[in-house]
LOMAR-698141 format. One record per residue: x, y, z of N, C-alpha, C in turn; residue in three letters. Coordinates in steps of 0.1 Angstrom, whole numbers, always signed. Example, Ala and Ser with C-alpha at 12.3 -4.5 7.8 and 13.67 -1.06 7.14 Angstrom:
((+132,-57,+78),(+123,-45,+78),(+132,-33,+78),ALA);
((+128,-22,+71),(+137,-11,+71),(+129,+0,+79),SER);
***
This chain:
((-17,-330,-90),(-3,-327,-87),(+0,-313,-89),MET);
((-4,-307,-101),(-1,-295,-106),(-9,-284,-96),TYR);
((-21,-287,-92),(-29,-279,-82),(-22,-279,-69),GLN);
((-15,-290,-64),(-7,-290,-52),(+5,-279,-53),ASP);
((+12,-280,-64),(+23,-272,-65),(+18,-257,-66),ARG);
((+7,-254,-73),(+1,-241,-74),(-2,-236,-62),PHE);
((-9,-244,-53),(-13,-240,-39),(-1,-237,-31),GLU);
((+9,-245,-32),(+22,-246,-24),(+28,-230,-27),ALA);
((+29,-228,-41),(+34,-215,-45),(+26,-203,-40),ARG);
((+13,-203,-42),(+4,-194,-37),(+5,-192,-21),LEU);
((+6,-203,-14),(+8,-201,+0),(+21,-193,+4),ALA);
((+31,-196,-5),(+45,-189,-2),(+43,-173,-4),LYS);
((+36,-170,-15),(+33,-157,-20),(+26,-150,-8),VAL);
((+15,-157,-3),(+6,-151,+8),(+15,-149,+20),ARG);
((+23,-158,+23),(+31,-157,+35),(+42,-146,+34),HIS);
((+48,-145,+23),(+57,-135,+20),(+51,-120,+20),ARG);
((+38,-120,+13),(+32,-107,+13),(+28,-104,+28),PHE);
((+22,-113,+36),(+16,-109,+48),(+29,-105,+57),ALA);
((+41,-112,+55),(+52,-108,+63),(+57,-94,+61),GLY);
((+54,-89,+50),(+59,-75,+47),(+49,-66,+45),SER);
((+37,-67,+47),(+26,-59,+46),(+28,-47,+54),LEU);
((+28,-50,+67),(+28,-39,+78),(+40,-28,+75),ALA);
((+51,-35,+72),(+63,-26,+70),(+61,-18,+57),SER);
((+55,-24,+48),(+53,-16,+34),(+43,-5,+37),LYS);
((+32,-6,+45),(+23,+3,+47),(+30,+13,+55),VAL);
((+36,+11,+66),(+44,+20,+74),(+54,+28,+66),ASP);
((+62,+21,+57),(+71,+29,+50),(+66,+38,+39),ASP);
((+54,+34,+35),(+45,+43,+25),(+41,+54,+32),THR);
((+35,+54,+44),(+31,+65,+53),(+43,+74,+55),ILE);
((+55,+69,+59),(+67,+77,+61),(+72,+83,+48),ALA);
((+72,+77,+36),(+76,+83,+24),(+66,+94,+21),ALA);
((+54,+92,+22),(+45,+102,+18),(+46,+114,+27),PHE);
((+47,+112,+40),(+49,+123,+49),(+62,+131,+46),SER);
((+73,+125,+42),(+84,+133,+39),(+82,+140,+25),ASN);
((+72,+136,+17),(+69,+143,+4),(+59,+153,+5),GLY);
((+52,+155,+16),(+41,+163,+16),(+44,+178,+18),ALA);
((+54,+183,+11),(+58,+197,+11),(+62,+202,-3),ASP);
((+69,+213,-5),(+72,+218,-17),(+87,+217,-20),GLU);
((+95,+210,-13),(+108,+208,-14),(+110,+200,-28),THR);
((+124,+201,-33),(+126,+193,-46),(+125,+178,-43),PRO);
((+128,+174,-31),(+128,+159,-28),(+113,+155,-26),GLU);
((+102,+164,-25),(+89,+160,-23),(+84,+151,-34),ALA);
((+85,+155,-46),(+81,+146,-57),(+86,+132,-57),ALA);
((+99,+131,-54),(+106,+118,-52),(+100,+110,-41),ALA);
((+98,+116,-29),(+91,+109,-18),(+77,+105,-22),SER);
((+70,+114,-29),(+56,+109,-33),(+57,+97,-42),VAL);
((+67,+98,-52),(+67,+87,-61),(+71,+74,-55),ASP);
((+80,+74,-43),(+83,+62,-36),(+70,+57,-29),GLN);
((+62,+67,-24),(+49,+62,-17),(+40,+55,-29),ALA);
((+40,+62,-40),(+31,+56,-51),(+35,+41,-55),TYR);
((+49,+40,-56),(+55,+27,-60),(+52,+16,-50),ARG);
((+52,+20,-38),(+48,+11,-28),(+34,+6,-27),ARG);
((+26,+17,-28),(+11,+14,-29),(+7,+6,-42),ILE);
((+14,+9,-54),(+11,+0,-65),(+14,-14,-63),HIS);
((+27,-15,-56),(+31,-30,-53),(+20,-37,-45),SER);
((+15,-30,-35),(+5,-36,-26),(-8,-40,-34),ILE);
((-12,-30,-43),(-24,-32,-52),(-21,-44,-61),CYS);
((-10,-46,-65),(-6,-57,-74),(-8,-70,-69),GLY);
((-7,-72,-57),(-7,-86,-50),(-16,-89,-41),ILE);
((-22,-77,-35),(-31,-79,-22),(-43,-88,-25),ALA);
((-49,-87,-35),(-60,-94,-40),(-58,-110,-41),LEU);
((-47,-112,-49),(-43,-125,-51),(-39,-132,-39),THR);
((-33,-124,-30),(-28,-129,-16),(-38,-132,-6),ALA);
((-51,-127,-10),(-62,-130,-1),(-65,-118,+8),GLY);
((-62,-107,+4),(-64,-94,+12),(-73,-84,+5),PHE);
((-86,-88,+3),(-94,-80,-5),(-96,-65,-1),PRO);
((-99,-62,+13),(-101,-50,+17),(-88,-42,+15),ALA);
((-76,-47,+19),(-64,-41,+16),(-62,-35,+2),THR);
((-65,-45,-8),(-65,-42,-21),(-72,-31,-25),ALA);
((-85,-30,-19),(-95,-20,-24),(-90,-6,-18),LYS);
((-86,-5,-6),(-81,+6,+1),(-68,+11,-6),VAL);
((-59,+2,-10),(-47,+6,-16),(-51,+11,-28),ALA);
((-60,+6,-37),(-64,+10,-49),(-68,+26,-48),GLY);
((-76,+28,-38),(-82,+41,-36),(-70,+52,-33),ASP);
((-60,+47,-26),(-49,+55,-23),(-41,+58,-36),ALA);
((-38,+47,-44),(-32,+50,-56),(-39,+58,-65),GLU);
((-52,+59,-67),(-59,+68,-73),(-57,+82,-70),ALA);
((-57,+84,-58),(-54,+98,-52),(-40,+104,-55),LEU);
((-30,+93,-55),(-17,+98,-58),(-13,+100,-73),LEU);
((-22,+95,-82),(-20,+96,-96),(-18,+111,-101),LEU);
((-26,+118,-98),(-26,+133,-104),(-14,+138,-99),PRO);
((-8,+140,-88),(+5,+146,-85),(+16,+137,-92),PRO);
((+15,+124,-93),(+24,+116,-99),(+27,+121,-113),ILE);
((+16,+119,-121),(+14,+123,-134),(+21,+137,-138),ARG);
((+20,+145,-130),(+24,+159,-132),(+36,+163,-126),SER);
((+43,+153,-119),(+56,+155,-112),(+56,+165,-102),GLY);
((+45,+165,-94),(+45,+177,-83),(+42,+169,-70),ARG);
((+43,+178,-60),(+37,+173,-46),(+22,+175,-47),SER);
((+15,+168,-38),(+2,+169,-37),(-2,+182,-33),PRO);
((-13,+188,-35),(-18,+200,-29),(-22,+196,-14),SER);
((-26,+207,-6),(-28,+203,+8),(-41,+195,+8),ARG);
((-50,+198,-1),(-63,+190,+0),(-60,+174,-5),GLN);
((-53,+174,-15),(-49,+160,-19),(-40,+154,-9),GLU);
((-31,+161,-3),(-23,+155,+8),(-31,+149,+20),GLY);
((-41,+158,+24),(-51,+152,+34),(-57,+141,+31),ALA);
((-63,+140,+18),(-69,+128,+14),(-61,+116,+13),LEU);
((-49,+118,+9),(-40,+106,+8),(-37,+101,+22),VAL);
((-34,+111,+31),(-32,+107,+45),(-42,+99,+51),ARG);
((-54,+103,+48),(-66,+96,+52),(-67,+81,+47),GLN);
((-64,+81,+34),(-64,+69,+27),(-54,+59,+33),ALA);
((-41,+65,+36),(-29,+57,+41),(-34,+51,+55),LEU);
((-40,+60,+62),(-45,+55,+75),(-55,+44,+74),GLN);
((-64,+45,+66),(-73,+36,+62),(-66,+22,+57),ALA);
((-56,+24,+49),(-48,+13,+44),(-42,+5,+56),LEU);
((-37,+13,+65),(-31,+7,+77),(-42,-1,+84),ARG);
((-53,+4,+87),(-63,-3,+95),(-68,-16,+87),LYS);
((-70,-14,+75),(-74,-27,+66),(-65,-37,+68),ALA);
((-52,-33,+64),(-40,-44,+66),(-40,-50,+79),ALA);
((-41,-42,+89),(-40,-48,+102),(-52,-58,+106),GLU);
((-63,-54,+101),(-75,-62,+104),(-75,-75,+96),ALA);
((-70,-74,+83),(-69,-86,+75),(-57,-95,+81),GLU);
((-46,-90,+85),(-36,-98,+92),(-41,-105,+103),LEU);
((-49,-97,+111),(-54,-103,+123),(-64,-114,+120),GLN);
((-72,-113,+111),(-82,-123,+108),(-75,-136,+101),ILE);
((-66,-133,+92),(-60,-144,+84),(-50,-151,+91),MET);
((-43,-145,+100),(-31,-151,+107),(-32,-149,+122),TYR);
((-41,-143,+127),(-41,-142,+142),(-32,-132,+148),GLY);
((-28,-123,+140),(-19,-113,+146),(-20,-99,+138),ARG);
((-16,-90,+145),(-16,-77,+139),(-4,-73,+131),GLY);
((-5,-60,+125),(+7,-57,+117),(+18,-51,+124),GLY);
***
């Protein structure tokens, strides 16, 4: 009986995560793009992107999205140096983060397609 309740709750978490994953990735890409310059708002935009990535990392593996979790972790690691120093990413860091975010989009779309028969 406990196992059934656990499975039901986990199914709800998976469903909620899957339903919001594509928009979280798109919002992250948009937030990062807005923060990829030297304006005062740039650090805040990068922080928003980091928070979204961190939330994806936190639940993706549990929700059954291992590739998404791995790629999100890679993107999170790339965002840490600018976040920790309260600055915008350098051009090189920005290019790497943009690549990681595009890889995240592809991983999420692929796993949504596999697990639920639809894209993001």
